[in-house]
C-alpha positions, -999 to +999 in steps of 0.1 A: -691-175+420-678-152+389-648-143+414-634-176+419-610-180+394-596-148+401-566-158+423-557-181+395-550-148+375-532-133+405-498-119+388-468-134+407-445-113+433-410-101+425-402-127+446-420-158+433-409-145+396-374-146+409-379-184+424-398-193+391-370-181+366-343-202+385-363-231+388-369-231+346-334-225+345-323-255+359-350-275+344-338-258+309-303-268+313-306-305+321-327-308+297-301-291+270-279-315+280-297-347+281-305-338+243-272-325+232-253-357+246-273-380+223-265-361+194-230-358+201-224-394+206-210-403+173-189-374+177-172-383+208-175-420+202-149-413+172-127-383+193-126-407+223-118-440+204-146-453+228-166-484+217-204-483+217-207-502+244-187-480+269-198-442+252-235-452+256-230-452+297-226-416+291-263-415+287-272-444+310-248-434+339-266-399+340-300-416+337-292-441+365-279-418+391-306-394+389-332-423+391-314-438+423-305-405+441-335-382+434-355-392+465-328-387+485-319-355+472-353-343+481-352-357+515-320-337+519-339-310+510-363-313+538-331-319+564-312-288+551-336-267+536-349-267+500-332-230+486-298-241+500-298-271+487-316-266+452-285-236+454-258-263+457-269-285+428-269-265+405-233-257+415-225-293+414-241-294+381-218-268+366-185-283+381-199-313+363-203-299+330-163-281+330-154-319+342-176-332+311-162-306+288-122-308+298-130-350+299-097-366+284-111-404+285-143-419+279-139-434+312-132-403+325-161-383+307-189-408+319-174-402+357-179-364+352-217-374+338-222-388+372-208-356+391-233-340+368-259-362+373-259-357+413-262-318+406-290-325+380-311-351+411-304-326+436-322-294+417-347-319+396-357-332+429-363-301+450-377-279+420-409-290+423-411-289+462-396-247+458-425-242+437-450-257+459-436-237+488-435-204+476-467-210+452-503-211+469-523-237+460-544-217+431-513-209+413-492-241+412-504-256+382-495-227+360-464-226+383-457-258+371-468-256+338-435-233+334-416-260+341-426-280+313-419-251+295-387-248+305-383-287+296-393-276+261-374-250+255-343-272+269-350-297+247-354-274+215-318-259+222-302-291+225-317-303+197-311-270+172-276-264+188-268-299+195-253-305+161-246-271+150-220-267+182-210-304+178-199-292+141-185-260+143-167-255+177-166-294+190-183-316+214-169-301+246-186-269+242-217-286+246-210-288+280-190-254+284-221-235+276-238-246+309-206-225+329-216-190+322-250-196+328-244-223+357-222-192+379-249-168+371-276-190+380-258-196+413-253-157+422-289-152+417-301-183+436-280-170+470-303-137+471-336-151+457-340-187+469-361-194+500-354-213+532-379-238+541-381-252+577-361-279+581-374-314+589-359-338+611-362-369+584-334-394+581-317-408+547-325-443+538-289-460+531-300-497+530-328-488+506-307-466+488-277-488+480-303-520+472-323-496+448-295-488+429-280-520+429-309-533+414-317-511+388-278-506+377-278-544+374-307-546+352-296-518+332-261-530+321-268-567+315-302-556+293-279-529+276-252-552+273-276-581+261-290-553+234-255-543+221-234-574+224-260-602+224-270-628+249-248-648+270-248-665+307-229-634+321-249-607+306-283-625+318-271-632+350-265-595+361-305-588+347-316-619+378-298-606+400-311-571+395-349-587+395-341-607+425-326-576+447-363-555+438-385-581+466-354-573+488-357-537+483-393-538+490-388-558+521-363-531+534-387-506+524-418-518+543-396-517+573-378-487+572-388-461+598-380-436+571-378-454+537-366-439+505-397-452+484-427-446+511-451-474+499-477-460+519-479-428+507-485-452+470-512-467+484-531-437+487-556-438+460-551-403+443-515-399+448-506-436+444-524-433+411-510-403+403-473-410+408-476-446+388-491-428+357-461-403+355-439-436+358-459-453+330-458-422+309-423-418+315-418-451+306-441-457+275-434-422+257-396-417+260-393-448+241-416-431+208-386-405+210-363-430+206-377-452+181-387-420+158-348-413+157-342-450+146-370-448+122-357-414+109-321-422+108-318-460+102-347-467+081-349-431+059-314-421+060-316-388+072-286-372+095-291-368+130-297-333+126-323-334+100-346-359+115-343-340+151-354-312+135-384-332+126-396-334+159-390-299+169-423-285+166-438-307+192-410-297+215-420-260+208-460-266+210-454-285+243-437-253+258-465-231+245-490-252+259-475-261+292-481-229+314-515-225+297-527-255+304-511-249+338-535-223+344-571-244+334-552-274+361-557-241+387-593-237+377-606-271+363-586-295+386-560-319+374-577-353+364-599-343+332-564-321+318-537-353+329-562-382+312-569-358+281-530-352+279-522-389+279-553-395+254-534-370+230-501-387+230-519-424+229-532-412+193-499-391+181-481-431+189-507-448+167-505-420+141-466-431+139-472-469+142-488-459+105-452-447+090-440-469+063-409-468+041-423-442+019-444-420+042-442-385+036-419-372+063-441-339+065-468-362+088-438-361+116-438-327+127-480-329+121-482-358+145-452-342+169-477-313+174-504-334+187-481-352+213-468-320+225-499-306+231-502-339+248-475-333+270-478-299+278-512-309+291-501-340+314-473-328+330-486-296+349-517-314+354-506-345+371-479-327+389-501-306+407-518-334+414-491-348+431-481-323+454-511-309+460-518-345+482-484-345+497-481-332+532-467-296+534-438-309+555-425-335+532-428-317+501-393-321+492-395-365+497-428-362+475-415-341+450-384-365+451-403-393+450-422-380+421-388-374+402-373-407+411-401-429+394-400-404+362-359-409+361-366-447+366-398-449+339-369-427+312-340-450+324-361-482+316-379-472+285-347-464+272-335-498+277-367-514+267-363-495+233-327-504+225-336-538+235-368-540+211-344-529+183-319-552+184-340-580+186-354-575+153-316-565+136-283-573+154-271-558+182-243-538+163-262-524+139-288-515+158-268-495+188-248-477+151-287-470+139-293-449+171-260-433+170-266-423+135-232-441+122-252-468+098-280-465+080-304-501+074-313-483+036-334-509+018-331-538+043-353-516+069-386-533+062-377-560+091-370-534+111-397-511+110-420-543+120-404-538+150-406-506+156-441-508+150-446-532+175-428-512+198-450-483+193-481-510+200-463-517+232-455-478+240-494-467+232-504-504+254-483-485+286-499-450+276-536-464+279-525-481+311-517-447+323-544-430+311-569-452+328-550-446+361-552-410+355-590-410+351-597-437+380-575-420+406-606-394+410-610-359+414-584-338+438-597-326+471-583-290+459-598-291+425-623-271+435-621-237+443-625-228+479-617-187+485-639-185+511-626-216+532-587-202+529-580-175+559-566-145+555-532-142+562-521-131+602-515-097+609-480-104+621-455-128+609-435-133+642-448-163+649-452-180+614-434-210+604-407-205+579-428-225+549-454-202+542-472-230+524-481-248+556-509-228+563-524-222+530-520-256+514-536-269+549-564-247+547-568-259+509-574-294+521-604-288+543-633-307+533 
């Protein structure tokens, strides 16, 4: 029994380390661009002479495309080979970054962000599948922890460097920094990324189109209401999007290979894990967004100063992710994922106690609590999801996970902005977010709305925690080294996807 945990401490091979490095670099780049764009919005709006209702789509277009495309991108990885597709996504992301940097108008910039999002969706969808492909079951949790590390480090770099680069060099260099990194990563990927067994699956074009139209209509109508106020036109977009949802569900239930396989979601452990990830994204991004509104709009801090107060949480999350991943491999994902959500709930409720005169030192303290929660939840939940996926559909399940997470992220942004605009005028709410206006002494009513939003976020996270715990223990969470057969002496007849043998062995009762 004492030797059971030993496989979890086995150091990765050189090949595994190279793959993990590339997956982490991709995660860092996507995270950097997310935070850098938020901080640069006021400058971009001013220099491109773009109204707030237009420039805000540099964020929304990116999130919308990644949410809609991620599942199909994962399936493309199953069809063409995950290593090749991931590397192509890196290249597309790099080209999109260059186009963003050279954008002459706001419309061109939004289009370039779409290109960038296509590459980001491809990377995001296939990163988890590549990790599951390369790493054996007993080391996947730790590997997923490094992806959390990459996201947290990217968020830190975006927060810390975004304001400095925008101020000293200009907002365009926020995108230009991706070019040399992307070129180097693509070159390394050509030599290091593995090629998985190609699977004969088809793309769900009707489902993809319907899903994109539904999500796009809902987001467009909701943001128009938040920024410009209620109108029959704006509310019609939301209604059309909502009506398309049952159409999408009907298409998916009848499709032979649906974009979102509802049959997979019906499996208790996998379905609950996927929904918990969606609710975490839906509930928690709002918290970061609302804290930005609180610090800038109510407390009058600059975007950079307010962001610095939140950096400790990202730093703690970056440090906790790999460590928590190691314990996920030993203890199983159920308890640690639920613990992570519980810590996020505590942090949200602590944020809700802030007033117009609270000591700002509480913010980094609470952000550290949330950082521990994030660093614990993601490797645990991702391990639970990928551990129950069929080895031959790692790309599809990883893409499904990414789609639900991105959809939660996008809707969280929409919900937060809508709540803010319900307490003050829509224009002021958008300006506060962009850092171009401060509510000053009139922030009391706005704080009440933010506090209500915190309670709503905590409620969503509570549901996520209940689902996380209710899914039950993972069959693969108990170490079974004796059940795993030794690798064959010859590799001539072993399929290209080596994780098939080990994953199927780990799923034995």
